[in-house]
C-alpha positions as CSV (number, residue, x, y, z in Angstrom):
1,M,-0.1,0.0,0.0
2,R,2.9,2.5,0.9
3,G,4.5,1.7,-2.7
4,L,1.0,2.6,-4.3
5,R,0.8,5.7,-2.4
6,K,4.4,6.8,-3.4
7,E,3.5,6.1,-7.1
8,S,0.2,8.0,-7.1
9,V,2.2,11.1,-5.4
10,F,4.7,10.8,-8.2
11,L,2.0,10.8,-10.9
12,A,0.3,13.6,-9.5
13,E,3.6,15.7,-9.0
14,S,5.0,15.0,-12.5
15,G,1.8,15.3,-14.4
16,M,2.3,11.8,-16.1
17,S,-0.5,9.4,-16.3
18,L,-0.2,5.6,-16.0
19,R,-0.6,5.3,-19.7
20,D,2.4,7.5,-20.2
21,L,4.5,5.3,-17.8
22,L,3.5,2.2,-19.6
23,G,4.4,3.5,-23.2
24,A,0.6,3.5,-24.4
25,K,-0.3,5.4,-27.5
26,P,-1.3,9.1,-26.7
27,D,-4.9,10.0,-27.4
28,P,-5.2,12.4,-30.3
29,E,-5.4,16.2,-29.5
30,F,-8.4,18.0,-30.1
31,E,-9.5,21.7,-30.4
32,L,-12.4,24.0,-30.3
33,S,-13.6,27.1,-32.1
34,L,-13.4,29.8,-29.4
35,P,-14.8,33.4,-29.6
36,K,-12.4,36.1,-28.8
37,G,-11.4,36.4,-25.2
38,W,-12.0,32.6,-24.7
39,E,-8.8,30.5,-24.1
40,R,-7.5,27.2,-23.5
41,H,-5.2,26.5,-20.4
42,E,-3.6,23.7,-18.8
43,A,-4.3,22.9,-15.0
44,S,-0.9,24.0,-14.3
45,P,0.7,26.6,-11.7
46,E,1.9,28.8,-14.7
47,S,-1.7,28.9,-16.0
48,Q,-3.0,29.8,-12.4
49,A,-0.4,32.6,-12.1
50,L,-1.2,34.0,-15.5
51,I,-5.1,34.1,-15.1
52,E,-4.7,35.5,-11.4
53,K,-2.5,38.4,-12.9
54,R,-5.1,39.3,-15.6
55,L,-7.8,39.1,-12.8
56,S,-5.9,41.4,-10.7
57,R,-5.3,43.8,-13.7
58,Q,-8.9,43.8,-14.8
59,L,-10.3,44.5,-11.2
60,M,-7.7,47.2,-10.4
61,R,-9.2,49.2,-13.4
62,V,-12.4,49.4,-11.4
63,G,-10.4,50.5,-8.4
64,S,-13.2,50.0,-5.7
65,V,-13.2,48.3,-2.4
66,D,-15.6,45.8,-3.7
67,S,-13.7,44.9,-6.7
68,M,-10.7,44.1,-4.4
69,Q,-12.8,42.0,-2.4
70,A,-14.2,40.3,-5.5
71,F,-10.6,39.4,-6.6
72,G,-9.7,37.8,-3.1
73,V,-12.9,35.6,-3.5
74,L,-12.3,34.8,-7.2
75,R,-8.7,34.1,-6.5
76,N,-9.5,31.7,-3.9
77,M,-12.1,29.9,-6.0
78,L,-9.5,29.7,-9.0
79,R,-6.8,28.1,-6.5
80,Q,-9.5,25.5,-5.3
81,S,-10.5,24.8,-8.8
82,M,-7.2,24.3,-10.0
83,D,-6.3,21.9,-7.0
84,E,-9.1,19.8,-7.9
85,M,-8.6,19.8,-11.7
86,R,-5.1,18.6,-11.0
87,K,-6.1,15.7,-8.6
88,Q,-8.8,14.8,-11.5
89,N,-6.1,14.6,-14.4
90,V,-7.9,17.4,-16.2
91,I,-6.4,17.7,-19.7
92,G,-7.3,21.2,-20.3
93,Y,-10.0,23.8,-19.7
94,F,-11.6,26.6,-21.6
95,A,-12.8,30.1,-20.0
96,P,-13.2,33.6,-20.9
97,S,-9.9,34.9,-19.6
98,G,-8.2,36.7,-22.4
99,A,-7.7,40.4,-22.7
100,D,-10.3,40.9,-25.9
101,L,-13.6,39.7,-24.5
102,S,-15.5,40.6,-27.5
103,T,-18.6,38.4,-26.7
104,P,-19.7,39.5,-23.1
105,F,-20.9,36.7,-21.1
106,P,-23.8,37.2,-18.8
107,V,-22.3,34.6,-16.2
108,P,-18.9,33.2,-15.3
109,A,-18.4,30.0,-17.1
110,S,-15.8,27.4,-18.2
111,I,-15.6,23.9,-20.2
112,I,-13.3,21.3,-18.3
113,A,-12.0,18.5,-20.6
114,T,-11.2,15.1,-19.0
115,I,-10.8,11.5,-20.5
116,R,-12.8,8.7,-19.3
117,S,-11.6,5.2,-19.7
118,A,-13.3,1.6,-19.5
119,P,-11.7,-1.6,-19.4
120,S,-13.8,-2.6,-22.6
121,A,-15.8,-1.3,-25.2
122,E,-18.7,-3.0,-23.5
123,G,-18.0,-1.0,-20.2
124,M,-17.9,2.1,-22.1
125,D,-21.2,1.3,-24.0
126,G,-23.0,0.6,-20.4
127,Y,-21.9,4.1,-19.3
128,I,-23.3,5.6,-22.4
129,K,-26.4,3.6,-22.0
130,R,-26.9,4.8,-18.4
131,L,-26.7,8.3,-19.5
132,I,-29.3,8.0,-22.1
133,V,-31.7,5.9,-19.9
134,D,-31.3,7.5,-16.6
135,E,-30.2,10.9,-17.4
136,G,-31.8,11.7,-20.9
137,A,-28.8,12.2,-22.8
138,V,-29.4,13.1,-26.6
139,A,-27.2,13.6,-29.3
140,L,-25.8,17.0,-30.1
141,G,-27.6,18.1,-33.3
142,K,-27.0,15.6,-35.9
143,N,-24.0,13.9,-34.4
144,R,-24.8,10.9,-33.0
145,A,-21.3,10.3,-31.7
146,L,-21.7,13.4,-29.5
147,L,-24.0,13.1,-26.4
148,R,-25.3,15.8,-24.4
149,V,-26.9,15.8,-21.1
150,E,-27.7,18.7,-18.6
151,R,-27.7,18.7,-14.7
152,E,-28.8,21.2,-12.3
153,N,-28.6,21.5,-8.5
154,V,-28.8,24.3,-6.0
155,R,-26.1,24.9,-3.3
156,G,-25.4,27.2,-0.6
157,V,-22.8,30.0,-1.3
158,G,-22.1,31.9,1.9
159,E,-25.8,33.3,2.6
160,E,-27.0,32.7,-0.9
161,Q,-28.6,29.9,-2.8
162,V,-26.9,29.3,-6.2
163,V,-27.9,27.2,-9.0
164,F,-25.1,25.3,-10.5
165,S,-25.7,24.3,-13.9
166,S,-23.7,21.8,-16.0
167,T,-23.7,20.4,-19.4
168,L,-21.8,17.2,-20.2
169,Y,-20.8,16.2,-23.6
170,V,-19.3,12.9,-24.4
171,T,-17.7,11.4,-27.5
172,P,-15.6,8.5,-28.2
173,V,-11.7,9.2,-28.6
174,P,-10.9,8.0,-32.2
175,G,-8.6,5.0,-32.4
176,T,-9.5,3.6,-28.8
177,R,-12.2,1.2,-29.9
178,R,-14.7,2.7,-27.8
179,R,-12.7,2.2,-24.6
180,R,-11.9,6.0,-24.0
181,A,-14.1,9.0,-24.4
182,L,-13.5,12.6,-24.2
183,E,-15.8,14.5,-21.5
184,L,-16.5,18.0,-21.9
185,L,-18.1,19.6,-18.7
186,A,-19.4,22.9,-19.5
187,G,-20.6,24.8,-16.4
188,Y,-21.8,28.2,-14.6
189,G,-23.7,29.3,-11.7
190,R,-26.8,31.7,-11.5
191,P,-29.0,33.2,-9.0
192,T,-32.2,31.0,-8.0
193,D,-34.6,33.7,-9.3
194,I,-33.3,33.6,-12.8
195,P,-35.0,30.6,-14.7
196,R,-33.3,28.1,-17.0
197,D,-35.6,29.7,-19.9
198,D,-34.4,33.3,-19.2
199,E,-33.3,34.7,-22.5
200,Q,-29.8,35.0,-21.4
201,I,-29.1,31.8,-19.9
202,Q,-30.8,30.2,-23.0
203,F,-27.9,32.0,-24.8
204,V,-25.3,30.5,-22.6
205,H,-26.4,27.1,-23.4
206,A,-26.7,27.6,-27.2
207,F,-23.1,29.1,-26.9
208,F,-21.9,26.0,-25.1
209,D,-23.5,23.7,-27.8
210,L,-21.9,25.9,-30.7
211,M,-18.5,25.7,-29.2
212,V,-18.6,21.8,-28.6
213,A,-20.0,21.1,-32.0
214,S,-16.9,22.6,-33.4
215,L,-14.8,19.9,-31.8
216,R,-11.9,18.7,-34.3
217,W,-9.5,16.1,-33.9
218,K,-5.9,16.6,-34.8
219,N,-3.8,14.0,-36.8
220,V,-6.7,11.7,-37.1
221,S,-7.4,9.6,-40.3
222,E,-10.5,10.6,-42.5
223,R,-11.7,6.8,-42.0
224,Q,-11.5,7.2,-38.2
225,A,-13.1,10.8,-38.3
226,L,-15.9,9.5,-40.3
227,N,-16.6,6.6,-37.9
228,H,-16.9,9.0,-35.0
229,G,-18.7,11.8,-36.8
230,E,-16.2,14.2,-36.2
231,K,-13.8,16.9,-38.0
232,T,-10.4,16.7,-38.5
233,T,-7.4,19.2,-39.0
């Protein structure tokens, strides 16, 4: 048990996965079409420091006591989120963190990318079936290889109640024989007095769908892409 704990610590600190150590074929890279101001980040200390610097710069322009307090809260939330992402082996996340935010977003939002593994294709098929039967997952548009399911729950944040909304998108990783899937978790929070059918909230969900629908696999053969209903670059 002590040896296993040491190996787990090594993997977490090195950023390597067990697949890397075993010399397994790496998964193909993917990309999304992002609006101006949205960027892809790694769950690394360097990315964390960059985002904190940009947050500080933006809020310092406001120059109020409230803005400085907001920076402290957002910085703590960012650090907690980064710690969790590193523990969960997140392979990347997307957020409106750039200097040019030409598309103003009505709520703080992000998309987190992870890889789900299964010992067999049957095991992954069972997971997909549960999403469809138990949670009502449906295909995103005409792409039957990309599933979409929404989840919402209310949590207390300080003295306030906040609706935490997430949309999970799942698609097979090409070349893995349905044993690995890319999961994109798009999430945001909103006050409980703003309903799901609010015009701005509908915009958020449509925005997520458009970004995820642009998913492209890099260095993947056309045959693999056709089998998965995806685009290539």
